[in-house]
N, CA, C and O atoms as a GROMACS GRO file, in nm:
protein
  564
    1UNK      N    1  -1.886   2.134   2.037
    1UNK     CA    2  -1.799   2.086   1.931
    1UNK      C    3  -1.753   1.945   1.967
    1UNK      O    4  -1.702   1.923   2.077
    2UNK      N    5  -1.770   1.852   1.877
    2UNK     CA    6  -1.730   1.715   1.907
    2UNK      C    7  -1.587   1.692   1.861
    2UNK      O    8  -1.538   1.757   1.769
    3UNK      N    9  -1.523   1.599   1.927
    3UNK     CA   10  -1.385   1.564   1.893
    3UNK      C   11  -1.386   1.466   1.776
    3UNK      O   12  -1.474   1.381   1.768
    4UNK      N   13  -1.288   1.477   1.687
    4UNK     CA   14  -1.281   1.382   1.576
    4UNK      C   15  -1.254   1.241   1.629
    4UNK      O   16  -1.178   1.222   1.724
    5UNK      N   17  -1.315   1.146   1.567
    5UNK     CA   18  -1.299   1.006   1.606
    5UNK      C   19  -1.211   0.937   1.503
    5UNK      O   20  -1.230   0.952   1.383
    6UNK      N   21  -1.114   0.862   1.552
    6UNK     CA   22  -1.027   0.789   1.462
    6UNK      C   23  -1.107   0.678   1.394
    6UNK      O   24  -1.189   0.612   1.459
    7UNK      N   25  -1.085   0.658   1.265
    7UNK     CA   26  -1.160   0.554   1.196
    7UNK      C   27  -1.122   0.416   1.250
    7UNK      O   28  -1.007   0.391   1.285
    8UNK      N   29  -1.219   0.330   1.255
    8UNK     CA   30  -1.191   0.194   1.301
    8UNK      C   31  -1.122   0.118   1.190
    8UNK      O   32  -1.139   0.151   1.073
    9UNK      N   33  -1.043   0.015   1.225
    9UNK     CA   34  -0.971  -0.061   1.122
    9UNK      C   35  -1.065  -0.123   1.019
    9UNK      O   36  -1.026  -0.143   0.904
   10UNK      N   37  -1.187  -0.154   1.058
   10UNK     CA   38  -1.280  -0.215   0.963
   10UNK      C   39  -1.318  -0.117   0.852
   10UNK      O   40  -1.355  -0.158   0.742
   11UNK      N   41  -1.309   0.014   0.881
   11UNK     CA   42  -1.347   0.115   0.784
   11UNK      C   43  -1.230   0.165   0.700
   11UNK      O   44  -1.249   0.248   0.611
   12UNK      N   45  -1.111   0.115   0.728
   12UNK     CA   46  -0.994   0.159   0.652
   12UNK      C   47  -1.006   0.113   0.508
   12UNK      O   48  -1.050   0.001   0.482
   13UNK      N   49  -0.967   0.198   0.414
   13UNK     CA   50  -0.973   0.158   0.273
   13UNK      C   51  -0.885   0.036   0.249
   13UNK      O   52  -0.782   0.020   0.315
   14UNK      N   53  -0.924  -0.050   0.157
   14UNK     CA   54  -0.847  -0.173   0.134
   14UNK      C   55  -0.706  -0.147   0.080
   14UNK      O   56  -0.618  -0.231   0.098
   15UNK      N   57  -0.683  -0.033   0.015
   15UNK     CA   58  -0.551  -0.005  -0.041
   15UNK      C   59  -0.452   0.042   0.066
   15UNK      O   60  -0.335   0.062   0.035
   16UNK      N   61  -0.496   0.060   0.188
   16UNK     CA   62  -0.408   0.108   0.295
   16UNK      C   63  -0.349  -0.008   0.375
   16UNK      O   64  -0.336   0.002   0.497
   17UNK      N   65  -0.314  -0.116   0.310
   17UNK     CA   66  -0.255  -0.229   0.379
   17UNK      C   67  -0.107  -0.202   0.403
   17UNK      O   68  -0.045  -0.123   0.332
   18UNK      N   69  -0.052  -0.270   0.503
   18UNK     CA   70   0.092  -0.256   0.528
   18UNK      C   71   0.168  -0.331   0.419
   18UNK      O   72   0.130  -0.441   0.379
   19UNK      N   73   0.273  -0.269   0.372
   19UNK     CA   74   0.357  -0.337   0.274
   19UNK      C   75   0.502  -0.313   0.308
   19UNK      O   76   0.536  -0.222   0.384
   20UNK      N   77   0.586  -0.396   0.252
   20UNK     CA   78   0.728  -0.386   0.282
   20UNK      C   79   0.787  -0.259   0.219
   20UNK      O   80   0.730  -0.200   0.128
   21UNK      N   81   0.901  -0.221   0.271
   21UNK     CA   82   0.972  -0.106   0.217
   21UNK      C   83   1.000  -0.127   0.069
   21UNK      O   84   0.982  -0.034  -0.010
   22UNK      N   85   1.042  -0.247   0.030
   22UNK     CA   86   1.080  -0.274  -0.108
   22UNK      C   87   0.960  -0.267  -0.201
   22UNK      O   88   0.972  -0.222  -0.315
   23UNK      N   89   0.845  -0.313  -0.153
   23UNK     CA   90   0.723  -0.304  -0.233
   23UNK      C   91   0.683  -0.157  -0.251
   23UNK      O   92   0.645  -0.116  -0.361
   24UNK      N   93   0.692  -0.080  -0.144
   24UNK     CA   94   0.660   0.064  -0.152
   24UNK      C   95   0.755   0.135  -0.248
   24UNK      O   96   0.713   0.220  -0.327
   25UNK      N   97   0.883   0.100  -0.241
   25UNK     CA   98   0.981   0.160  -0.331
   25UNK      C   99   0.949   0.124  -0.476
   25UNK      O  100   0.957   0.208  -0.565
   26UNK      N  101   0.914  -0.001  -0.499
   26UNK     CA  102   0.878  -0.046  -0.633
   26UNK      C  103   0.759   0.034  -0.688
   26UNK      O  104   0.762   0.078  -0.803
   27UNK      N  105   0.656   0.052  -0.605
   27UNK     CA  106   0.537   0.127  -0.647
   27UNK      C  107   0.573   0.273  -0.675
   27UNK      O  108   0.527   0.331  -0.774
   28UNK      N  109   0.656   0.332  -0.589
   28UNK     CA  110   0.695   0.472  -0.609
   28UNK      C  111   0.776   0.489  -0.737
   28UNK      O  112   0.755   0.585  -0.812
   29UNK      N  113   0.868   0.398  -0.763
   29UNK     CA  114   0.948   0.407  -0.886
   29UNK      C  115   0.862   0.383  -1.009
   29UNK      O  116   0.886   0.443  -1.114
   30UNK      N  117   0.762   0.297  -0.997
   30UNK     CA  118   0.669   0.276  -1.109
   30UNK      C  119   0.592   0.406  -1.138
   30UNK      O  120   0.569   0.440  -1.254
   31UNK      N  121   0.553   0.477  -1.033
   31UNK     CA  122   0.485   0.605  -1.051
   31UNK      C  123   0.574   0.707  -1.119
   31UNK      O  124   0.530   0.779  -1.209
   32UNK      N  125   0.700   0.713  -1.076
   32UNK     CA  126   0.795   0.806  -1.140
   32UNK      C  127   0.815   0.768  -1.286
   32UNK      O  128   0.820   0.855  -1.373
   33UNK      N  129   0.827   0.638  -1.313
   33UNK     CA  130   0.843   0.593  -1.452
   33UNK      C  131   0.723   0.626  -1.537
   33UNK      O  132   0.738   0.663  -1.654
   34UNK      N  133   0.604   0.614  -1.480
   34UNK     CA  134   0.481   0.649  -1.553
   34UNK      C  135   0.483   0.796  -1.593
   34UNK      O  136   0.449   0.830  -1.707
   35UNK      N  137   0.522   0.883  -1.501
   35UNK     CA  138   0.529   1.026  -1.532
   35UNK      C  139   0.632   1.051  -1.642
   35UNK      O  140   0.606   1.126  -1.736
   36UNK      N  141   0.747   0.988  -1.631
   36UNK     CA  142   0.853   1.009  -1.731
   36UNK      C  143   0.814   0.955  -1.868
   36UNK      O  144   0.857   1.009  -1.970
   37UNK      N  145   0.733   0.850  -1.872
   37UNK     CA  146   0.689   0.793  -2.000
   37UNK      C  147   0.574   0.870  -2.063
   37UNK      O  148   0.563   0.876  -2.186
   38UNK      N  149   0.489   0.930  -1.981
   38UNK     CA  150   0.364   0.985  -2.035
   38UNK      C  151   0.355   1.137  -2.037
   38UNK      O  152   0.270   1.192  -2.107
   39UNK      N  153   0.438   1.206  -1.963
   39UNK     CA  154   0.427   1.352  -1.954
   39UNK      C  155   0.535   1.419  -2.039
   39UNK      O  156   0.654   1.404  -2.014
   40UNK      N  157   0.491   1.494  -2.139
   40UNK     CA  158   0.584   1.560  -2.233
   40UNK      C  159   0.683   1.652  -2.161
   40UNK      O  160   0.802   1.651  -2.192
   41UNK      N  161   0.634   1.732  -2.066
   41UNK     CA  162   0.724   1.824  -1.995
   41UNK      C  163   0.830   1.748  -1.916
   41UNK      O  164   0.945   1.791  -1.911
   42UNK      N  165   0.792   1.637  -1.855
   42UNK     CA  166   0.890   1.557  -1.780
   42UNK      C  167   0.996   1.500  -1.875
   42UNK      O  168   1.113   1.489  -1.839
   43UNK      N  169   0.955   1.465  -1.995
   43UNK     CA  170   1.051   1.414  -2.094
   43UNK      C  171   1.147   1.524  -2.139
   43UNK      O  172   1.266   1.500  -2.154
   44UNK      N  173   1.094   1.643  -2.160
   44UNK     CA  174   1.179   1.757  -2.198
   44UNK      C  175   1.277   1.788  -2.085
   44UNK      O  176   1.396   1.807  -2.109
   45UNK      N  177   1.226   1.792  -1.962
   45UNK     CA  178   1.312   1.821  -1.846
   45UNK      C  179   1.418   1.712  -1.828
   45UNK      O  180   1.531   1.742  -1.790
   46UNK      N  181   1.382   1.588  -1.854
   46UNK     CA  182   1.480   1.478  -1.844
   46UNK      C  183   1.588   1.493  -1.950
   46UNK      O  184   1.706   1.468  -1.924
   47UNK      N  185   1.548   1.533  -2.069
   47UNK     CA  186   1.646   1.556  -2.176
   47UNK      C  187   1.743   1.668  -2.140
   47UNK      O  188   1.863   1.657  -2.165
   48UNK      N  189   1.691   1.775  -2.083
   48UNK     CA  190   1.776   1.886  -2.041
   48UNK      C  191   1.868   1.840  -1.927
   48UNK      O  192   1.985   1.880  -1.921
   49UNK      N  193   1.816   1.756  -1.838
   49UNK     CA  194   1.899   1.703  -1.728
   49UNK      C  195   2.014   1.619  -1.784
   49UNK      O  196   2.128   1.632  -1.739
   50UNK      N  197   1.985   1.535  -1.882
   50UNK     CA  198   2.091   1.453  -1.944
   50UNK      C  199   2.193   1.542  -2.014
   50UNK      O  200   2.313   1.514  -2.010
   51UNK      N  201   2.147   1.648  -2.078
   51UNK     CA  202   2.238   1.743  -2.142
   51UNK      C  203   2.328   1.809  -2.038
   51UNK      O  204   2.448   1.823  -2.060
   52UNK      N  205   2.271   1.848  -1.923
   52UNK     CA  206   2.350   1.910  -1.816
   52UNK      C  207   2.452   1.812  -1.761
   52UNK      O  208   2.566   1.850  -1.731
   53UNK      N  209   2.412   1.686  -1.746
   53UNK     CA  210   2.506   1.584  -1.697
   53UNK      C  211   2.619   1.564  -1.797
   53UNK      O  212   2.736   1.555  -1.758
   54UNK      N  213   2.585   1.555  -1.924
   54UNK     CA  214   2.688   1.540  -2.027
   54UNK      C  215   2.783   1.659  -2.031
   54UNK      O  216   2.904   1.642  -2.045
   55UNK      N  217   2.728   1.777  -2.020
   55UNK     CA  218   2.810   1.899  -2.018
   55UNK      C  219   2.900   1.900  -1.895
   55UNK      O  220   3.017   1.937  -1.903
   56UNK      N  221   2.845   1.860  -1.781
   56UNK     CA  222   2.924   1.855  -1.658
   56UNK      C  223   3.040   1.757  -1.669
   56UNK      O  224   3.150   1.786  -1.622
   57UNK      N  225   3.016   1.642  -1.731
   57UNK     CA  226   3.124   1.544  -1.751
   57UNK      C  227   3.230   1.599  -1.845
   57UNK      O  228   3.350   1.586  -1.820
   58UNK      N  229   3.186   1.662  -1.954
   58UNK     CA  230   3.280   1.716  -2.052
   58UNK      C  231   3.363   1.830  -1.994
   58UNK      O  232   3.483   1.840  -2.020
   59UNK      N  233   3.298   1.915  -1.915
   59UNK     CA  234   3.368   2.031  -1.859
   59UNK      C  235   3.434   2.003  -1.724
   59UNK      O  236   3.500   2.090  -1.667
   60UNK      N  237   3.417   1.882  -1.674
   60UNK     CA  238   3.479   1.840  -1.547
   60UNK      C  239   3.448   1.936  -1.433
   60UNK      O  240   3.539   1.992  -1.371
   61UNK      N  241   3.319   1.953  -1.406
   61UNK     CA  242   3.280   2.042  -1.297
   61UNK      C  243   3.317   1.980  -1.163
   61UNK      O  244   3.342   1.860  -1.152
   62UNK      N  245   3.320   2.064  -1.061
   62UNK     CA  246   3.364   2.020  -0.928
   62UNK      C  247   3.256   1.936  -0.858
   62UNK      O  248   3.142   1.931  -0.903
   63UNK      N  249   3.295   1.872  -0.748
   63UNK     CA  250   3.199   1.794  -0.669
   63UNK      C  251   3.085   1.881  -0.617
   63UNK      O  252   2.969   1.840  -0.617
   64UNK      N  253   3.119   1.999  -0.573
   64UNK     CA  254   3.016   2.090  -0.523
   64UNK      C  255   2.918   2.128  -0.633
   64UNK      O  256   2.797   2.136  -0.611
   65UNK      N  257   2.971   2.151  -0.752
   65UNK     CA  258   2.885   2.185  -0.865
   65UNK      C  259   2.796   2.066  -0.903
   65UNK      O  260   2.680   2.084  -0.939
   66UNK      N  261   2.851   1.944  -0.896
   66UNK     CA  262   2.769   1.825  -0.920
   66UNK      C  263   2.656   1.816  -0.819
   66UNK      O  264   2.543   1.783  -0.854
   67UNK      N  265   2.687   1.845  -0.694
   67UNK     CA  266   2.584   1.840  -0.590
   67UNK      C  267   2.470   1.938  -0.623
   67UNK      O  268   2.353   1.905  -0.607
   68UNK      N  269   2.506   2.057  -0.668
   68UNK     CA  270   2.405   2.156  -0.704
   68UNK      C  271   2.325   2.110  -0.825
   68UNK      O  272   2.202   2.119  -0.826
   69UNK      N  273   2.393   2.060  -0.927
   69UNK     CA  274   2.326   2.014  -1.049
   69UNK      C  275   2.228   1.902  -1.017
   69UNK      O  276   2.112   1.907  -1.060
   70UNK      N  277   2.272   1.800  -0.941
   70UNK     CA  278   2.183   1.688  -0.910
   70UNK      C  279   2.068   1.731  -0.819
   70UNK      O  280   1.957   1.678  -0.830
   71UNK      N  281   2.093   1.824  -0.730
   71UNK     CA  282   1.985   1.876  -0.644
   71UNK      C  283   1.879   1.945  -0.729
   71UNK      O  284   1.759   1.924  -0.708
   72UNK      N  285   1.922   2.026  -0.824
   72UNK     CA  286   1.827   2.098  -0.909
   72UNK      C  287   1.753   2.005  -1.005
   72UNK      O  288   1.634   2.024  -1.030
   73UNK      N  289   1.822   1.904  -1.058
   73UNK     CA  290   1.756   1.807  -1.144
   73UNK      C  291   1.646   1.735  -1.064
   73UNK      O  292   1.534   1.719  -1.111
   74UNK      N  293   1.682   1.693  -0.943
   74UNK     CA  294   1.586   1.623  -0.857
   74UNK      C  295   1.470   1.715  -0.822
   74UNK      O  296   1.355   1.671  -0.822
   75UNK      N  297   1.498   1.841  -0.793
   75UNK     CA  298   1.392   1.937  -0.759
   75UNK      C  299   1.294   1.954  -0.874
   75UNK      O  300   1.173   1.945  -0.854
   76UNK      N  301   1.346   1.980  -0.993
   76UNK     CA  302   1.257   2.004  -1.108
   76UNK      C  303   1.176   1.880  -1.142
   76UNK      O  304   1.055   1.889  -1.160
   77UNK      N  305   1.240   1.764  -1.151
   77UNK     CA  306   1.166   1.642  -1.185
   77UNK      C  307   1.069   1.604  -1.073
   77UNK      O  308   0.958   1.558  -1.101
   78UNK      N  309   1.109   1.622  -0.949
   78UNK     CA  310   1.019   1.594  -0.838
   78UNK      C  311   0.897   1.684  -0.839
   78UNK      O  312   0.785   1.638  -0.819
   79UNK      N  313   0.918   1.812  -0.863
   79UNK     CA  314   0.805   1.905  -0.873
   79UNK      C  315   0.715   1.872  -0.992
   79UNK      O  316   0.593   1.887  -0.984
   80UNK      N  317   0.774   1.827  -1.100
   80UNK     CA  318   0.693   1.786  -1.216
   80UNK      C  319   0.603   1.669  -1.180
   80UNK      O  320   0.488   1.663  -1.222
   81UNK      N  321   0.656   1.576  -1.102
   81UNK     CA  322   0.575   1.462  -1.058
   81UNK      C  323   0.464   1.504  -0.962
   81UNK      O  324   0.352   1.454  -0.970
   82UNK      N  325   0.497   1.595  -0.871
   82UNK     CA  326   0.394   1.648  -0.780
   82UNK      C  327   0.288   1.724  -0.861
   82UNK      O  328   0.169   1.710  -0.834
   83UNK      N  329   0.331   1.802  -0.957
   83UNK     CA  330   0.237   1.875  -1.043
   83UNK      C  331   0.144   1.779  -1.115
   83UNK      O  332   0.024   1.802  -1.122
   84UNK      N  333   0.199   1.671  -1.169
   84UNK     CA  334   0.118   1.571  -1.238
   84UNK      C  335   0.016   1.509  -1.144
   84UNK      O  336  -0.100   1.490  -1.180
   85UNK      N  337   0.060   1.478  -1.022
   85UNK     CA  338  -0.032   1.419  -0.924
   85UNK      C  339  -0.142   1.517  -0.885
   85UNK      O  340  -0.258   1.478  -0.874
   86UNK      N  341  -0.107   1.643  -0.865
   86UNK     CA  342  -0.207   1.745  -0.831
   86UNK      C  343  -0.308   1.760  -0.944
   86UNK      O  344  -0.428   1.766  -0.920
   87UNK      N  345  -0.259   1.767  -1.067
   87UNK     CA  346  -0.350   1.782  -1.181
   87UNK      C  347  -0.444   1.663  -1.191
   87UNK      O  348  -0.564   1.681  -1.216
   88UNK      N  349  -0.393   1.542  -1.172
   88UNK     CA  350  -0.479   1.423  -1.179
   88UNK      C  351  -0.582   1.423  -1.067
   88UNK      O  352  -0.698   1.390  -1.090
   89UNK      N  353  -0.540   1.460  -0.946
   89UNK     CA  354  -0.633   1.462  -0.833
   89UNK      C  355  -0.742   1.568  -0.853
   89UNK      O  356  -0.858   1.544  -0.822
   90UNK      N  357  -0.703   1.684  -0.904
   90UNK     CA  358  -0.802   1.790  -0.929
   90UNK      C  359  -0.899   1.747  -1.038
   90UNK      O  360  -1.020   1.768  -1.025
   91UNK      N  361  -0.848   1.686  -1.145
   91UNK     CA  362  -0.936   1.639  -1.252
   91UNK      C  363  -1.033   1.533  -1.200
   91UNK      O  364  -1.150   1.531  -1.240
   92UNK      N  365  -0.986   1.447  -1.112
   92UNK     CA  366  -1.071   1.343  -1.055
   92UNK      C  367  -1.178   1.403  -0.963
   92UNK      O  368  -1.294   1.363  -0.967
   93UNK      N  369  -1.137   1.498  -0.880
   93UNK     CA  370  -1.229   1.557  -0.781
   93UNK      C  371  -1.325   1.658  -0.844
   93UNK      O  372  -1.436   1.676  -0.796
   94UNK      N  373  -1.280   1.722  -0.951
   94UNK     CA  374  -1.361   1.830  -1.008
   94UNK      C  375  -1.353   1.824  -1.160
   94UNK      O  376  -1.280   1.902  -1.221
   95UNK      N  377  -1.428   1.732  -1.223
   95UNK     CA  378  -1.417   1.718  -1.368
   95UNK      C  379  -1.469   1.840  -1.446
   95UNK      O  380  -1.428   1.862  -1.560
   96UNK      N  381  -1.557   1.918  -1.385
   96UNK     CA  382  -1.608   2.038  -1.453
   96UNK      C  383  -1.514   2.156  -1.427
   96UNK      O  384  -1.433   2.152  -1.334
   97UNK      N  385  -1.525   2.259  -1.509
   97UNK     CA  386  -1.440   2.377  -1.491
   97UNK      C  387  -1.476   2.447  -1.361
   97UNK      O  388  -1.593   2.463  -1.327
   98UNK      N  389  -1.372   2.489  -1.290
   98UNK     CA  390  -1.392   2.555  -1.161
   98UNK      C  391  -1.274   2.649  -1.139
   98UNK      O  392  -1.160   2.609  -1.161
   99UNK      N  393  -1.298   2.773  -1.097
   99UNK     CA  394  -1.188   2.868  -1.078
   99UNK      C  395  -1.085   2.821  -0.975
   99UNK      O  396  -0.966   2.846  -0.992
  100UNK      N  397  -1.128   2.754  -0.868
  100UNK     CA  398  -1.032   2.705  -0.768
  100UNK      C  399  -0.950   2.589  -0.823
  100UNK      O  400  -0.832   2.576  -0.791
  101UNK      N  401  -1.012   2.505  -0.904
  101UNK     CA  402  -0.938   2.395  -0.968
  101UNK      C  403  -0.830   2.453  -1.061
  101UNK      O  404  -0.717   2.405  -1.063
  102UNK      N  405  -0.868   2.555  -1.137
  102UNK     CA  406  -0.771   2.620  -1.226
  102UNK      C  407  -0.657   2.682  -1.147
  102UNK      O  408  -0.540   2.667  -1.184
  103UNK      N  409  -0.690   2.751  -1.038
  103UNK     CA  410  -0.587   2.814  -0.956
  103UNK      C  411  -0.492   2.708  -0.899
  103UNK      O  412  -0.370   2.728  -0.897
  104UNK      N  413  -0.547   2.596  -0.854
  104UNK     CA  414  -0.466   2.488  -0.798
  104UNK      C  415  -0.370   2.433  -0.903
  104UNK      O  416  -0.250   2.418  -0.876
  105UNK      N  417  -0.422   2.402  -1.020
  105UNK     CA  418  -0.339   2.345  -1.126
  105UNK      C  419  -0.235   2.445  -1.176
  105UNK      O  420  -0.120   2.408  -1.200
  106UNK      N  421  -0.275   2.571  -1.192
  106UNK     CA  422  -0.181   2.673  -1.239
  106UNK      C  423  -0.071   2.698  -1.137
  106UNK      O  424   0.044   2.719  -1.174
  107UNK      N  425  -0.105   2.696  -1.010
  107UNK     CA  426  -0.005   2.717  -0.904
  107UNK      C  427   0.097   2.603  -0.903
  107UNK      O  428   0.217   2.627  -0.889
  108UNK      N  429   0.049   2.481  -0.917
  108UNK     CA  430   0.140   2.366  -0.919
  108UNK      C  431   0.234   2.374  -1.040
  108UNK      O  432   0.354   2.348  -1.029
  109UNK      N  433   0.178   2.409  -1.156
  109UNK     CA  434   0.260   2.424  -1.275
  109UNK      C  435   0.359   2.540  -1.259
  109UNK      O  436   0.473   2.531  -1.305
  110UNK      N  437   0.315   2.646  -1.194
  110UNK     CA  438   0.403   2.760  -1.169
  110UNK      C  439   0.524   2.723  -1.083
  110UNK      O  440   0.633   2.774  -1.104
  111UNK      N  441   0.503   2.634  -0.987
  111UNK     CA  442   0.615   2.590  -0.903
  111UNK      C  443   0.722   2.522  -0.987
  111UNK      O  444   0.842   2.540  -0.964
  112UNK      N  445   0.680   2.443  -1.084
  112UNK     CA  446   0.775   2.376  -1.173
  112UNK      C  447   0.851   2.480  -1.256
  112UNK      O  448   0.972   2.471  -1.272
  113UNK      N  449   0.778   2.577  -1.307
  113UNK     CA  450   0.840   2.680  -1.392
  113UNK      C  451   0.943   2.761  -1.312
  113UNK      O  452   1.053   2.788  -1.361
  114UNK      N  453   0.909   2.799  -1.190
  114UNK     CA  454   1.002   2.876  -1.106
  114UNK      C  455   1.130   2.794  -1.082
  114UNK      O  456   1.240   2.848  -1.092
  115UNK      N  457   1.114   2.666  -1.049
  115UNK     CA  458   1.232   2.581  -1.026
  115UNK      C  459   1.314   2.566  -1.154
  115UNK      O  460   1.437   2.567  -1.150
  116UNK      N  461   1.247   2.552  -1.268
  116UNK     CA  462   1.318   2.535  -1.394
  116UNK      C  463   1.396   2.661  -1.431
  116UNK      O  464   1.510   2.653  -1.476
  117UNK      N  465   1.335   2.777  -1.412
  117UNK     CA  466   1.404   2.904  -1.442
  117UNK      C  467   1.525   2.920  -1.350
  117UNK      O  468   1.633   2.959  -1.395
  118UNK      N  469   1.507   2.891  -1.223
  118UNK     CA  470   1.620   2.898  -1.130
  118UNK      C  471   1.730   2.801  -1.168
  118UNK      O  472   1.848   2.832  -1.155
  119UNK      N  473   1.693   2.683  -1.214
  119UNK     CA  474   1.792   2.583  -1.254
  119UNK      C  475   1.870   2.628  -1.376
  119UNK      O  476   1.991   2.606  -1.385
  120UNK      N  477   1.802   2.691  -1.470
  120UNK     CA  478   1.872   2.744  -1.588
  120UNK      C  479   1.970   2.852  -1.546
  120UNK      O  480   2.083   2.857  -1.595
  121UNK      N  481   1.929   2.939  -1.455
  121UNK     CA  482   2.019   3.046  -1.408
  121UNK      C  483   2.143   2.987  -1.342
  121UNK      O  484   2.255   3.031  -1.367
  122UNK      N  485   2.122   2.888  -1.257
  122UNK     CA  486   2.237   2.824  -1.190
  122UNK      C  487   2.324   2.752  -1.292
  122UNK      O  488   2.446   2.755  -1.283
  123UNK      N  489   2.260   2.687  -1.390
  123UNK     CA  490   2.337   2.621  -1.496
  123UNK      C  491   2.425   2.718  -1.572
  123UNK      O  492   2.539   2.687  -1.606
  124UNK      N  493   2.371   2.837  -1.600
  124UNK     CA  494   2.452   2.939  -1.667
  124UNK      C  495   2.571   2.982  -1.582
  124UNK      O  496   2.681   3.000  -1.634
  125UNK      N  497   2.548   2.997  -1.453
  125UNK     CA  498   2.658   3.035  -1.362
  125UNK      C  499   2.766   2.928  -1.360
  125UNK      O  500   2.885   2.960  -1.357
  126UNK      N  501   2.726   2.802  -1.362
  126UNK     CA  502   2.824   2.693  -1.356
  126UNK      C  503   2.891   2.670  -1.490
  126UNK      O  504   3.013   2.655  -1.496
  127UNK      N  505   2.814   2.667  -1.598
  127UNK     CA  506   2.868   2.625  -1.727
  127UNK      C  507   2.924   2.737  -1.814
  127UNK      O  508   3.023   2.716  -1.884
  128UNK      N  509   2.864   2.855  -1.810
  128UNK     CA  510   2.905   2.961  -1.901
  128UNK      C  511   3.052   3.001  -1.889
  128UNK      O  512   3.118   3.017  -1.992
  129UNK      N  513   3.107   3.017  -1.768
  129UNK     CA  514   3.249   3.054  -1.760
  129UNK      C  515   3.342   2.948  -1.821
  129UNK      O  516   3.450   2.981  -1.870
  130UNK      N  517   3.301   2.821  -1.818
  130UNK     CA  518   3.383   2.716  -1.878
  130UNK      C  519   3.360   2.704  -2.028
  130UNK      O  520   3.451   2.669  -2.103
  131UNK      N  521   3.238   2.734  -2.072
  131UNK     CA  522   3.206   2.723  -2.215
  131UNK      C  523   3.258   2.840  -2.297
  131UNK      O  524   3.293   2.823  -2.414
  132UNK      N  525   3.263   2.957  -2.238
  132UNK     CA  526   3.301   3.077  -2.313
  132UNK      C  527   3.438   3.064  -2.380
  132UNK      O  528   3.449   3.092  -2.500
  133UNK      N  529   3.543   3.022  -2.309
  133UNK     CA  530   3.673   3.006  -2.377
  133UNK      C  531   3.669   2.902  -2.488
  133UNK      O  532   3.736   2.919  -2.590
  134UNK      N  533   3.593   2.796  -2.472
  134UNK     CA  534   3.582   2.692  -2.575
  134UNK      C  535   3.517   2.750  -2.700
  134UNK      O  536   3.564   2.727  -2.811
  135UNK      N  537   3.409   2.825  -2.682
  135UNK     CA  538   3.340   2.888  -2.794
  135UNK      C  539   3.433   2.988  -2.864
  135UNK      O  540   3.438   2.992  -2.987
  136UNK      N  541   3.505   3.067  -2.787
  136UNK     CA  542   3.598   3.165  -2.845
  136UNK      C  543   3.708   3.094  -2.924
  136UNK      O  544   3.750   3.143  -3.030
  137UNK      N  545   3.754   2.980  -2.874
  137UNK     CA  546   3.858   2.903  -2.944
  137UNK      C  547   3.803   2.849  -3.077
  137UNK      O  548   3.871   2.856  -3.179
  138UNK      N  549   3.680   2.794  -3.075
  138UNK     CA  550   3.619   2.741  -3.196
  138UNK      C  551   3.598   2.851  -3.300
  138UNK      O  552   3.610   2.827  -3.420
  139UNK      N  553   3.568   2.970  -3.253
  139UNK     CA  554   3.544   3.081  -3.345
  139UNK      C  555   3.674   3.152  -3.384
  139UNK      O  556   3.673   3.248  -3.461
  140UNK      N  557   3.786   3.103  -3.329
  140UNK     CA  558   3.918   3.163  -3.356
  140UNK      C  559   3.923   3.309  -3.320
  140UNK      O  560   3.978   3.391  -3.394
  141UNK      N  561   3.865   3.343  -3.205
  141UNK     CA  562   3.866   3.483  -3.161
  141UNK      C  563   3.963   3.503  -3.049
  141UNK      O  564   3.978   3.614  -2.999
   0.00000   0.00000   0.00000
């Protein structure tokens, strides 16, 4: 069995050049913006996130609750971006139908769904006890 050999610098892909932290951050934010502009699910999730933030401001949730809300928003949107990247990579590597490609894409999408369902459950725990009295007041009950 032979040992793996590290690639020589001459063979390194041209896109693997060193860049500054700020340039890397710019590229990463451009990627996130691309997903938010082009992916329907990311747009829906962003809208729900804005709704949760607005509800949190209106209901004056605690700092701890804000930490949970922002963590879950970041988790869902981050997973959506990873899902988009996985789908693009699979489509590039395997343009024809393949059961493993399907499993890979479905699993990545499933991770987003699991996080989204968990986020909705946590949102209900945080918001419902505060919303219930308001709804009862509006209904004069």
